[in-house]
N, C-alpha and C positions, 0 to 999 in steps of 0.2 A: 530346757535350752533357753528359757526366758523369750520365746520368739526370734531368736537371732537365726539368721541362715547360715549354716555350714558350709563353707566353700566346698566344692566337688575337688576331689584330688586330681591335679593335672598330669599329663603325661606328654612326652615327646618322642619322637624318633631315636633310638640309639644308633645314631650313623656310623660308630666305629664297628658296632657289631653287624652291620650289613656285609654281605658278601661281595666280594670283588666284582665289578661290572653290574651291579644291580641297577636295575631291575632286570637285566637281560642276562643275566647269568645261568639260567636254566637250560639255555637254548646252546647247539654247539656254533663255535664261530663261524663254521661253513654255512650255517643257516642266516646269520646275520650277513656275511658276506654276499650270498645269492639275495639277500632281502635289497641289500645297497645297491647293486648292481642292477635290478630291477627298477629301484626308483630312480637311480643315475640315467637309466636309459629313458625313462619318461621324461626326467629333466631336459635331456638332449632331444627328445621329439617336440617338446614346446619351445624349443630353440628353433628347430628346423621349420615348424608350423611357423614361427613369426617370420623368418626368412621367406617363407614360401608366401605368404600373405603379403610382404613387401614385393615380391617378385610378380605376383599377379596384376597388383595394384599399380606397380611402377611400369610395367610395360602395355598399359593401355594407351590408347592414343584419342586426343581431343582436338578440337578445332582450336586456332590459335586464341580467338575470343573466349574461351571458356577455360584455358591453362591454368590461370591464376585461381580463379574459384575453385577447381577440381584440387590445385595444391593446397590451398588452405582447410579442404576438407579431408585431405590426405593425411596431414600431419596428425590428428587426432587418431586416425587408424593404426599408424605407425605406434603411436604410443601405447595403444591399448595391445598391440601386439606384443609388446615389451611387458605388460604387466597382468594381462587376462590369464585367469585360470585356464585349464586346459578345455573345460566345456565350451567356454566363451571362444577360444582359439580355433576350436573345430569349425563351430559356426561361421566365425570371421573367415578362415580357411575356405569354407565351401562358398561362402559370398563372393569372396575375392574370385576363385577359379570362375565361378558362374557369371560374374558381371565383365569379366575379360572376353571382348567377341571373338577374339583369337583363338580360344580355348578349342582344344582337340581332345580333351581328356575323356574316354569313352566309358569308363568305369568308375567316375567320381561318387557316385551315390554307394555303390559296394564299398569302396575304400572310406567313405565317411561312416557307414554303418561299423565296418569293422573298427575302426578309429575310436568311434562313440561306445562300442562294445567294451573294448580295453580300456578305456578312461574309468569305467565302472570299478575295475580292480584297482585303478592308480590309488583311489580315493581311500581305498581299503587298507593298501600298502604302505601308503604316507601317514594315514590317520589313525589307525586302528592301534589298540591297546594290546600287546600281544601276549595271551595267556600262555602258561607252561605247556610245553608240548608232551604229548601223549607217548605211550610206549613205542608208537612209529615214528616219532619225530614230528608228527604234524600238530600244528598249533591253530587254535580257533582265534582269530583276532577278534576282540570286542570293538563292533563298528555298527553304528546305525546311521544309515544315510538320510537325506533330506525328507524322505516319505516316510520315516519312521521305519523303515524295514531294517531288520536285523541280519547281520550277514551270518550265514550259516555253514559256511565251507572251510573244514581244516586245511590249512596250507602246511606243505613240507619244502622241502628243497628244490626236489624234481617240479614241483607247481612253479616256484619262485623262477628256476632256470628256463622253464618253457614260456612262461611270460616275458621275462627278459628277451629270449630269441623272437618272440612274436612281435613284441613293441620295436625291435631293431629293425624287424624285416617292414613293419608298417613306416616305420621312418625312412626307409629307404625307398618305399612307394611314394612316399611326400615328396622327396627330392626326384624321383623321377617324373611325378608332374611337371615340375619346373624343367628339367633336363629335356625332356620330351618334347618341350616347346622349342628347343634348339637355344636355350639361354643357360649360360653358365650360373651354377648354384651360387648363391651369394656367399661371401666368404671362403669360396674354395678356388683351387687354381685348375678346376676341370674344364671339360671342352665346353664350347657354346660361346654365345655372344654375351659378354658381359652387360648387366644391367646398370644403366647409367641413368 
């Protein structure tokens, strides 16, 4: 070959030969529906947490000479409530509830623990790469967390449905922390004092 380098044969994916809905074609549509509902419920939880943070921070009282300074500190808090991921929202929510002197939430630590536990599965559901299901319809998503732990639990439709119900219940518990203070939940027409 006289010292010449022969280029390797190049290959590309034959997209026309891929099955419809690739790479999700091996799972039943019901699996994807259950996954989508669980993920969407986590998204709703994040919205509710942002509104709860708004509620507990908006309803704090300050002496007149501190209002402007507190208002300026409040705006970044509200901005973060819109953009923070779930883990940071949970910390901000806990801080907001605790920093409001009129808070009467008795089981906050338990609620925060339950929310934190649920948030660990949220990352798997949202960011996992779903492997083909086994003969029982369970799929082991490929997911490695920030501590380099590899997720090892096969997930099926029943698991996804239970997760969705659990997160919906936790979301209601967050709403309850606001409404149990006698405040109307922001964006709702429910009972309570509107937050202004």
